[in-house]
ZATI-78841 format. One record per residue: residue number from 1; residue in three letters; x negated, y negated, z of N, C-alpha, C in turn. Coordinates in steps of 0.001 Angstrom, whole numbers. Atoms other than C-alpha are relative to their C-alpha. Example, Ala and Ser with C-alpha at 12.3 -4.5 7.8 and 13.67 -1.06 7.14 Angstrom:
BEGIN
    k    r      n_X      n_Y      n_Z     ca_X     ca_Y     ca_Z      c_X      c_Y      c_Z
    1  Ala     -890     1190        0   -12300     4500     7800     -900    -1200        0
    2  Ser      820     1190      -60   -13670     1060     7140      770    -1090      730
//
This chain:
BEGIN
    k    r      n_X      n_Y      n_Z     ca_X     ca_Y     ca_Z      c_X      c_Y      c_Z
    1  Met    -1005     -713     -753    -6524     2660   -12811      488     -905     1133
    2  Asn     -605      779    -1082    -4142      818   -10519      290      916     1175
    3  Asn     -314     -825    -1165    -3494     1976    -6973      676     -836     1082
    4  Arg     -723      620    -1110    -1524     1217    -3817     -765      114     1317
    5  Leu      758     -265    -1224    -4353     1834    -1346       70    -1152      995
    6  Arg      -34     1134     -930    -4456    -1675      123     1363      -97      678
    7  Glu    -1363       41     -541     -680    -1669      564      214     1088     1060
    8  Leu     -181    -1112     -932     -693     1752     2242     -854     -170     1254
    9  Arg      919      195    -1133    -3687      925     4441      516    -1092      938
   10  Thr     -428     1116     -851    -2365    -2431     5659     1337      285      687
   11  Ala    -1274     -368     -624     1095     -973     6339     -227      771     1293
   12  Arg      340     -755    -1210     -611     1203     8953     -877     -798      953
   13  Gly      810      847     -864    -2636    -1664    10381    -1462      399       31
   14  Trp     1380     -467       57    -5927      -90     9329     -879     -994     -739
   15  Thr     1004      757      742    -9041    -1977     8295     -609      926    -1044
   16  Gln      715     -836      969   -11135     -805     5386     -949      950      728
   17  Ala      916     -846     -781   -13609      513     7965      757     1163      651
   18  Asp     -812    -1069     -598   -10833     2488     9714      284     1092    -1028
   19  Leu     -302     -966     1052    -9825     4129     6443    -1258      745     -421
   20  Ala     1271     -623      379   -13451     4785     5511     -392     1082     1002
   21  Asp      330     -983    -1035   -14015     6565     8834      847     1267     -150
   22  Gln     -886    -1157      135   -10999     8813     8261     -312      827    -1242
   23  Leu      311     -688     1254   -12164     9668     4745    -1440      475      -65
   24  Asp     1426     -314      -11   -15845    10035     5663     -710     -569    -1233
   25  Val      668      748     1067   -16883     7452     3054     -392    -1359      575
   26  Ser      389     1329     -473   -18383     3976     3324     1147    -1002     -181
   27  Arg     -979     1071      159   -16316      820     3734      -82     -572    -1412
   28  Gln      178      509     1356   -17785     -300      413      729      871    -1020
   29  Thr     -744     -897      887   -16264     2772    -1243     1484     -318       54
   30  Val    -1416      361     -137   -12837     1873      145      268    -1314     -733
   31  Asn     -168     1277      688   -13275    -1685    -1116      -14      201    -1513
   32  Ala       88     -249     1442   -14302     -436    -4577     1240      729     -517
   33  Leu    -1234     -689      377   -11291     1899    -4678     1158     -995      -70
   34  Glu    -1116      944      -61    -8884     -860    -3660      -37    -1026    -1120
   35  Thr      121     1022     1041   -10220    -3316    -6226      -69      594    -1402
   36  Gly      -15     -647     1301   -10218     -752    -9029    -1358      116     -671
   37  Arg     1344     -125      570   -13980     -764    -9525     -507     1441       34
   38  Tyr      434    -1393     -167   -14206     2932    -8620     1225      891      -11
   39  Asp    -1056    -1009        7   -11972     5884    -9444     -440     1149      893
   40  Pro      397    -1039     -945   -11927     8551    -6738     -232     1339     -691
   41  Ser      137    -1386      435   -13141    12079    -7247     1320      706      311
   42  Leu    -1229     -752     -262   -10389    14660    -7272      117      400     1474
   43  Pro     -121     -322    -1426   -11231    15891    -3744      356    -1227      858
   44  Leu     -323     1209     -765   -11118    12294    -2446     1439     -432     -253
   45  Ala    -1394      343      307    -7813    11646    -4231      963      893      787
   46  Phe     -839     -904     -786    -6314    14746    -2562      -51     -366     1484
   47  Lys      145      385    -1406    -7675    13625      811      836    -1243      301
   48  Leu     -814     1211     -164    -6061    10199      372     1488      345      -11
   49  Ala    -1406     -383       95    -2766    11781     -649      475      673     1285
   50  Arg     -370     -662    -1259    -2727    14024     2431       71    -1002     1143
   51  Leu       66      978    -1088    -3694    11161     4736     1233     -901       10
   52  Phe    -1139      907       85     -891     8913     3483     1332      713     -208
   53  Gly    -1242     -743      196     1665    11696     2960      676     -343    -1314
   54  Gln     -495      386     1320     2027    10756     -704     -548      973    -1038
   55  Arg      577     -727     1127     1520    12450    -4043    -1094     -869     -615
   56  Ile     1084      760      627    -1668    11443    -5876      568    -1010     -989
   57  Glu     -554      888     1014      406     9977    -8712      866    -1118      586
   58  Asp     -710     1093     -658     2350     7872    -6195     -972    -1043      546
   59  Ile     1032      932     -471     -919     6263    -5053     -745     -619    -1175
   60  Phe      791      446     1152    -2783     6025    -8368      844       54    -1257
   61  Gln     -723       56     1256    -1245     4940   -11660     -982     -272    -1131
   62  Asp      835      169     1186    -2894     5250   -15046      474    -1242     -741
   63  Asp     -404     1242      658    -2854     1745   -16519      -59       94    -1513
   64  His       24     -189     1452    -3347     3181   -20033     1184      819     -481
   65  Gln    -1158     -813      355      -95     5091   -19978     1011     -860     -745
   66  Pro     -978      780      779     2479     3963   -22595     1281     -250      751
//
């Protein structure tokens, strides 16, 4: 799954630790999300969408979609 998390985070001048604090997750989780090694749970995806004022599908794209 591809995502725009790094782009959205850096546009706000946030570090991975800053974003992790706002989401109540570890910095390592943010890193794993950004690098595509971890897909978020649905509650975390909704939290990210609210935080960035985006729709979930505008942040995360299914790379298996035709």
